C-alpha positions as CSV (number, residue, x, y, z in Angstrom):
1,M,51.0,35.1,60.0
2,A,52.7,33.5,57.4
3,T,56.1,34.5,56.1
4,S,56.8,35.3,52.9
5,E,58.5,32.0,51.5
6,E,55.6,30.2,52.8
7,I,53.2,32.4,51.1
8,S,55.0,31.8,47.9
9,R,55.3,27.8,48.3
10,T,51.9,27.8,49.1
11,I,50.8,29.6,46.1
12,A,53.2,27.4,44.0
13,R,51.9,24.2,44.9
14,H,48.3,25.5,44.4
15,T,48.5,27.5,41.0
16,Y,49.9,26.6,37.6
17,G,53.1,28.9,36.5
18,T,52.3,30.3,33.1
19,W,54.4,29.0,29.9
20,R,57.0,26.8,32.2
21,R,57.7,23.4,33.6
22,Q,56.1,23.2,37.2
23,E,59.3,22.3,38.4
24,L,60.6,26.0,37.7
25,W,57.2,27.3,39.6
26,K,58.5,26.8,43.3
27,E,59.1,29.8,45.0
28,P,57.8,32.6,42.6
29,L,58.9,36.4,43.7
30,L,56.2,37.7,46.1
31,I,55.6,41.4,45.0
32,E,54.0,43.7,47.9
33,D,54.2,47.3,46.1
34,A,54.9,49.1,43.1
35,E,55.2,53.0,42.3
36,G,56.3,54.9,39.4
37,V,58.7,52.7,37.4
38,Y,59.9,50.4,40.6
39,F,58.1,47.2,42.0
40,F,59.0,46.0,45.6
41,D,59.4,42.6,47.1
42,S,58.0,41.4,50.4
43,A,61.3,41.8,51.9
44,G,61.3,45.5,50.7
45,K,63.8,45.1,47.9
46,R,63.5,47.5,45.2
47,Y,63.5,46.6,41.5
48,L,63.6,48.9,38.6
49,D,60.8,47.8,35.9
50,F,62.6,48.1,32.5
51,S,60.4,45.9,30.8
52,S,57.1,47.7,32.3
53,Q,56.1,43.9,33.5
54,M,54.7,42.4,30.4
55,M,55.3,45.2,28.0
56,C,52.0,46.8,29.6
57,S,52.6,48.9,32.4
58,N,53.5,51.8,29.9
59,L,52.1,54.6,32.4
60,G,54.1,52.8,35.2
61,H,52.8,52.0,38.5
62,K,50.2,53.6,40.7
63,N,48.7,56.4,38.4
64,P,46.3,58.2,40.4
65,V,44.4,59.4,37.4
66,I,43.5,56.1,36.4
67,I,43.2,54.5,40.1
68,E,40.3,57.2,40.5
69,A,38.4,56.3,37.0
70,I,38.4,52.6,38.2
71,Q,37.0,53.5,41.6
72,K,34.3,55.7,40.3
73,Q,33.4,53.1,38.2
74,A,33.2,50.1,40.6
75,E,30.9,52.3,43.1
76,K,28.7,53.3,40.2
77,L,28.3,50.0,38.0
78,A,30.9,47.0,38.6
79,Y,29.2,44.9,35.8
80,I,26.5,44.7,33.7
81,G,26.0,42.1,31.1
82,P,27.1,42.6,27.7
83,G,23.5,42.6,26.1
84,M,23.1,45.8,27.6
85,I,25.4,49.3,27.0
86,S,26.8,51.3,30.1
87,Q,28.3,54.9,30.0
88,A,31.4,53.4,30.4
89,T,31.3,51.7,26.9
90,L,30.6,55.3,25.4
91,E,33.6,56.9,26.9
92,A,35.8,54.4,26.1
93,V,34.8,54.2,22.5
94,E,35.0,58.1,22.2
95,A,38.5,58.2,24.1
96,L,39.9,55.2,21.6
97,R,38.3,57.1,18.4
98,S,40.5,60.4,19.4
99,I,43.9,58.9,18.7
100,L,42.8,55.7,16.3
101,P,42.4,56.2,12.4
102,K,39.4,57.4,11.5
103,S,38.6,54.4,9.1
104,L,38.8,52.1,12.0
105,E,35.2,52.5,13.8
106,K,33.5,49.9,14.9
107,F,34.8,47.8,18.4
108,F,34.5,44.8,20.0
109,F,36.0,44.8,23.8
110,S,37.2,41.9,25.7
111,T,39.8,41.3,28.6
112,S,42.9,40.6,26.8
113,G,44.9,40.9,23.2
114,T,44.8,37.0,22.8
115,E,40.8,37.6,22.9
116,A,41.1,40.6,20.9
117,N,43.1,38.2,18.3
118,E,40.4,35.5,18.6
119,A,37.7,37.7,17.7
120,A,39.7,38.9,14.7
121,L,40.2,35.7,13.6
122,K,35.9,34.8,13.8
123,I,35.1,38.2,12.1
124,V,37.8,37.5,9.1
125,R,36.5,34.4,8.6
126,Q,32.9,35.1,8.6
127,C,32.9,38.3,6.5
128,K,35.4,36.7,3.9
129,S,34.0,32.9,3.8
130,P,34.6,30.6,1.7
131,K,38.2,32.3,2.1
132,Y,39.6,31.1,5.4
133,K,43.4,30.8,5.6
134,I,45.3,33.4,7.7
135,L,48.8,34.4,6.7
136,S,51.1,34.9,10.1
137,R,55.1,35.6,10.4
138,Y,57.2,32.8,12.5
139,R,58.8,35.8,14.4
140,S,55.4,36.4,16.3
141,Y,53.3,35.6,19.2
142,H,49.6,36.4,18.8
143,G,47.8,35.0,22.0
144,A,47.2,31.3,23.7
145,T,44.0,30.4,22.6
146,P,43.4,27.7,19.6
147,G,43.2,30.4,17.1
148,S,45.6,32.7,18.6
149,I,48.0,30.4,19.4
150,T,47.9,28.6,15.5
151,F,49.0,32.1,14.1
152,T,52.0,32.5,16.5
153,G,55.2,31.6,15.4
154,D,57.1,31.4,18.3
155,P,58.2,28.0,20.0
156,R,54.6,28.1,22.3
157,R,52.8,27.1,19.1
158,I,55.1,23.9,18.7
159,L,53.8,22.9,22.3
160,A,50.2,23.9,21.3
161,E,50.4,21.7,17.9
162,T,51.9,18.7,20.2
163,A,48.8,18.8,22.4
164,R,46.5,19.1,19.1
165,C,45.3,22.7,20.7
166,T,45.3,24.4,17.4
167,I,43.4,25.3,14.2
168,D,43.6,24.8,10.5
169,G,44.2,27.1,7.5
170,V,47.4,28.7,9.1
171,R,50.4,29.7,7.0
172,F,53.5,31.2,7.9
173,A,55.2,34.0,5.7
174,P,58.7,35.3,6.1
175,D,60.0,38.0,8.6
176,A,61.2,41.3,7.8
177,Y,64.4,40.6,9.7
178,C,67.3,42.4,7.9
179,Y,69.7,41.1,10.8
180,R,69.2,37.5,9.4
181,C,67.3,37.8,6.3
182,P,65.2,34.9,5.6
183,F,66.4,35.1,2.0
184,G,70.1,35.8,2.6
185,L,70.1,39.4,0.9
186,T,71.0,42.5,2.0
187,Y,69.2,45.7,2.5
188,S,68.7,48.1,0.3
189,K,69.3,45.6,-2.5
190,C,66.8,43.3,-1.5
191,D,64.1,44.8,-3.6
192,I,62.0,44.1,0.2
193,Q,61.6,40.4,-0.8
194,C,59.8,39.6,2.4
195,A,57.4,41.1,1.4
196,R,57.0,40.6,-2.1
197,Y,56.9,36.7,-1.4
198,V,53.7,37.5,0.6
199,D,52.1,38.3,-2.7
200,Y,53.6,34.6,-4.1
201,M,52.2,32.8,-1.0
202,I,48.6,34.6,-1.5
203,K,48.2,33.8,-5.1
204,E,49.9,30.3,-5.1
205,E,48.1,29.4,-1.6
206,G,44.5,30.4,-2.7
207,N,41.8,31.2,0.0
208,V,43.8,33.5,1.8
209,A,41.3,35.7,3.8
210,A,43.9,38.1,6.0
211,I,47.5,38.3,7.4
212,I,48.1,39.2,10.7
213,V,51.3,41.1,11.8
214,E,52.9,42.9,14.5
215,P,53.9,46.2,12.9
216,V,57.2,46.1,15.6
217,V,57.4,42.8,16.4
218,G,57.4,42.1,20.3
219,T,57.9,39.5,22.2
220,N,60.3,37.9,19.4
221,G,62.6,40.6,18.6
222,R,61.4,44.2,18.4
223,I,62.0,43.8,14.6
224,V,61.9,46.9,12.9
225,P,60.8,46.6,9.1
226,P,62.4,48.4,6.4
227,P,60.6,51.5,5.6
228,E,59.0,50.3,2.2
229,Y,57.9,47.0,4.0
230,F,54.3,48.4,5.1
231,P,53.4,50.1,2.3
232,L,54.1,47.4,-0.1
233,L,52.1,44.8,2.0
234,R,49.4,47.1,1.8
235,S,49.2,47.2,-1.7
236,I,49.6,43.6,-2.2
237,C,46.7,43.0,0.5
238,D,44.8,45.3,-1.3
239,E,45.3,43.6,-4.9
240,N,44.3,40.3,-3.7
241,E,41.6,41.4,-1.9
242,V,43.1,40.1,1.5
243,L,42.5,41.8,5.0
244,L,45.2,43.4,7.1
245,I,45.0,42.8,10.7
246,A,47.4,45.0,13.1
247,D,48.4,43.5,16.1
248,E,49.5,46.3,18.3
249,V,49.1,44.8,21.6
250,M,52.4,45.5,22.4
251,S,53.8,48.0,19.6
252,G,50.7,50.3,20.5
253,W,50.4,53.0,23.1
254,F,53.2,55.2,22.2
255,R,55.7,52.6,22.9
256,T,57.2,53.3,19.8
257,G,56.8,56.7,19.8
258,T,53.7,57.2,18.1
259,A,50.1,56.1,19.5
260,L,50.3,53.1,17.3
261,A,53.6,51.9,15.2
262,M,51.7,51.9,12.2
263,E,51.7,55.5,12.0
264,H,55.4,55.4,11.2
265,W,54.4,53.9,7.5
266,K,51.3,56.2,7.0
267,V,49.6,52.2,6.5
268,E,46.2,51.8,8.1
269,P,45.0,48.3,8.8
270,D,41.3,46.7,8.1
271,I,41.4,45.4,11.5
272,L,43.3,46.9,14.6
273,T,43.7,44.5,17.7
274,T,45.1,45.9,20.6
275,A,45.3,45.1,24.9
276,K,47.8,45.9,27.3
277,G,48.6,49.3,27.2
278,C,45.3,50.5,26.2
279,S,44.4,50.7,30.1
280,G,48.2,51.1,31.3
281,A,47.6,47.6,32.4
282,Y,45.5,48.6,35.2
283,T,42.6,46.6,34.0
284,P,42.5,43.5,31.8
285,V,41.2,44.8,28.4
286,G,41.3,43.9,25.0
287,V,40.3,45.6,22.0
288,T,39.3,44.3,18.2
289,V,38.2,47.4,16.1
290,T,37.4,47.2,12.3
291,T,36.2,49.4,9.6
292,K,33.2,50.3,8.4
293,E,33.2,48.2,5.4
294,I,33.9,45.0,7.7
295,A,31.1,46.1,10.1
296,D,28.6,46.8,7.1
297,F,28.7,42.6,6.5
298,F,27.6,42.2,10.0
299,E,24.5,44.2,9.6
300,T,22.7,41.6,8.2
301,E,24.9,38.6,9.3
302,T,25.4,37.3,12.7
303,L,28.1,37.9,14.6
304,D,29.1,34.5,16.1
305,H,31.2,35.9,18.9
306,G,30.9,37.1,22.5
307,H,31.3,36.2,26.2
308,T,30.1,37.1,29.7
309,Y,33.0,40.0,30.4
310,A,32.7,41.6,26.8
311,Y,32.0,45.6,27.7
312,H,32.7,44.9,31.1
313,P,32.5,48.5,32.8
314,L,35.2,48.1,35.0
315,T,37.7,47.1,32.4
316,L,36.6,49.6,30.0
317,S,36.8,52.6,32.9
318,A,40.6,52.6,32.4
319,I,40.7,53.2,28.8
320,P,39.6,57.3,28.9
321,A,42.0,57.9,32.0
322,A,44.8,56.4,30.4
323,V,43.9,57.9,26.9
324,S,44.2,61.0,29.0
325,E,47.4,60.4,30.8
326,Y,49.4,59.3,27.5
327,K,48.1,62.7,25.9
328,R,49.5,64.3,28.8
329,I,52.9,62.5,29.1
330,M,53.4,62.8,25.5
331,A,52.7,66.5,25.3
332,S,55.3,67.2,28.3
333,G,58.0,66.0,25.9
334,L,59.7,63.5,28.4
335,P,59.6,60.1,26.2
336,Q,60.6,61.8,23.2
337,K,63.7,62.9,24.8
338,V,64.3,59.8,27.1
339,S,63.9,57.6,24.2
340,Q,67.0,59.3,22.4
341,H,69.1,58.8,25.3
342,L,67.9,55.2,25.7
343,K,68.9,54.6,22.3
344,N,72.6,56.3,22.8
345,R,73.0,54.1,26.1
346,L,71.9,50.8,24.2
347,Y,74.3,51.9,21.2
348,N,77.1,52.5,23.9
349,L,76.5,49.0,25.5
350,G,76.8,47.3,22.0
351,D,80.1,49.2,21.2
352,R,81.7,47.8,24.7
353,H,80.1,44.2,24.7
354,P,81.0,41.8,22.2
355,S,78.2,39.5,22.9
356,I,75.6,42.0,21.6
357,G,75.2,40.9,18.1
358,D,72.3,43.3,17.1
359,I,70.6,46.5,18.8
360,R,67.2,47.3,17.0
361,G,63.9,49.3,18.0
362,M,62.0,52.4,18.1
363,G,60.6,54.9,21.1
364,H,60.7,52.8,24.3
365,F,60.9,49.4,22.6
366,Y,64.2,47.6,22.0
367,A,65.9,44.4,21.9
368,L,69.6,43.3,22.6
369,E,70.1,40.1,20.6
370,L,72.8,38.3,22.4
371,V,75.3,36.2,19.8
372,K,78.7,33.9,20.6
373,N,80.2,35.7,17.8
374,R,79.0,39.2,15.8
375,A,81.1,37.7,12.7
376,T,79.2,35.0,11.8
377,K,76.0,35.6,14.0
378,E,76.0,32.3,15.9
379,P,73.4,32.5,18.9
380,F,73.5,31.2,22.2
381,N,70.5,29.7,21.6
382,V,68.1,28.8,19.1
383,K,63.7,28.3,19.1
384,G,64.1,25.1,20.2
385,D,66.0,25.6,23.6
386,R,63.0,27.8,24.5
387,F,61.3,25.1,26.2
388,S,63.8,22.5,26.9
389,R,66.3,21.9,29.7
390,K,69.3,23.8,28.0
391,S,70.3,27.0,29.7
392,L,69.6,30.1,28.1
393,M,72.2,32.8,27.9
394,T,69.6,35.8,28.2
395,S,68.0,34.2,31.2
396,Q,71.2,33.7,33.0
397,I,71.6,37.5,32.5
398,S,68.3,38.5,33.4
399,A,68.4,36.4,36.5
400,Q,71.4,38.5,37.5
401,A,69.9,41.6,36.9
402,L,67.0,40.5,39.1
403,K,69.4,40.0,41.7
404,K,70.8,43.5,41.2
405,G,67.4,45.1,41.7
406,L,66.6,45.2,37.6
407,H,63.8,43.2,35.9
408,V,64.6,42.9,32.5
409,L,62.4,40.3,30.7
410,A,64.4,37.5,28.3
411,W,63.6,35.6,25.6
412,Y,65.6,32.8,23.8
413,D,67.9,35.2,22.1
414,T,67.0,38.9,23.1
415,L,67.1,41.2,26.1
416,I,63.4,43.0,26.1
417,I,63.9,46.9,26.6
418,A,60.5,48.3,27.1
419,P,60.3,50.9,30.2
420,P,57.3,52.6,30.9
421,L,57.2,56.0,29.2
422,I,57.4,58.0,32.5
423,I,60.9,56.6,32.9
424,T,63.9,59.6,33.3
425,E,67.3,59.8,31.9
426,A,68.8,59.0,35.6
427,E,66.7,55.8,36.0
428,V,67.8,54.8,32.3
429,D,71.2,54.7,33.8
430,E,70.5,53.0,36.7
431,A,68.9,50.1,34.5
432,I,72.0,50.5,32.0
433,E,74.4,50.2,34.6
434,I,73.0,46.9,35.8
435,I,72.8,45.5,32.4
436,D,76.2,46.4,31.5
437,Q,77.2,44.8,34.7
438,S,75.3,41.7,34.1
439,L,76.7,41.0,30.3
440,E,79.8,40.2,31.8
441,I,78.3,36.7,32.0
442,S,77.9,36.5,28.3
443,D,80.8,38.2,27.2
444,K,83.3,35.7,28.8
445,E,81.7,33.1,26.3
446,A,81.7,35.5,23.4
447,V,84.5,35.4,20.4
448,L,86.4,38.4,20.1
449,T,86.3,39.4,16.3
450,D,86.8,42.8,15.0
451,A,83.0,42.7,13.3
452,P,81.4,46.0,14.5
453,V,77.6,45.8,16.7
454,S,74.6,45.7,14.1
455,K,72.3,48.3,14.4
456,S,69.6,46.8,12.0
457,A,66.7,49.0,13.1
458,E,68.8,52.2,12.3
459,F,70.2,51.2,9.1
460,S,66.7,50.3,7.2
461,K,65.1,53.2,8.7
462,R,67.8,55.9,7.3
463,T,68.5,53.7,3.7
464,K,66.4,53.9,0.5
465,P,66.7,51.0,-1.8
466,S,68.4,52.2,-5.1
């Protein structure tokens, strides 16, 4: 029997590691088991999953309700083509409609968030033709296919552009990023310029069909906008007849405390895309859902989209079970209680570690942005460093945490705090203790100043413009 090291090397030799140079894909960690908020490697070592894998295992591992639903569907009907229908489709639609805004009523099911956003792109460009431009934001990630990577703002788009794997007609708007305001302004005296500039862009660009946004930015910073941002953006879209697409692939599924993050601002999009948590990551499924107005266009026009695994009954079978589990867990009050404890513990970390510049987020979705100097906000690394050969400070801390038994993902400037909704206060404390120890690496290179840690999201949520 092959050893775990031999298995790891064989897999690395014959598979591509994602989003990395292949020289860094030599001995990936072999995982044998997972349960609750923990997973276990081939040597039996336990790791606390503090980022829910890829911000998708919102319900933790080995949920028996979801597993049973998948097993029953596999025994009954594992696959049927998208030109036919199954009971699994009806049950998925009904489950989703029980928690989504009533204005969203027509669905397309795929197998990932990337595909959900690619479907949204096609739908927009067909129903808004001849308008075709899509606005996005620089601090964003929307997928890996040519369309979705083009309206991604993070470093992966830059590589895709170099490889000529992008489309035309995408423009980038400023971010609602209070900690590093692109206009150099301060909330609440900024008049929400980050939203108002979108109106200027639409009018000057012309041919703008839609804007796509992550309500709370995912990989690129867990950025929470000021309270006025989305109501203002909604009115700008309506005034200019531009569709608003909400990418809730990461921010949805109670990760921020509500079923959808957009609920915090009482704003409904024209198109919603989601994936990841909608099945608890137990099956690969993506969802694109539109208003009736958009759906009516396709009554007499061809929807030019589809693929073999659209409406796959096995993937859809996890959705109703996941929805029922979300309702049960939220009704228990555990996530609400633990999210407050998580916030308090993170704020405590910020008060004690000079390398933490900003703490922001909501619910079970937070960022620790690391800086060399709190007073000047000088970062350890910038966007261009992500795929260079420079050592990333966040990656060093993440690697140290993993050695100590904690899985916490890192981007080039932030640590991604996104535990499963089933995590307890004691398990949060276990994770925070390891992060506390690991941050000694960045503290050694940080400049000591009297500047306090920023809590930009908390500030923007509580303060109203004068």
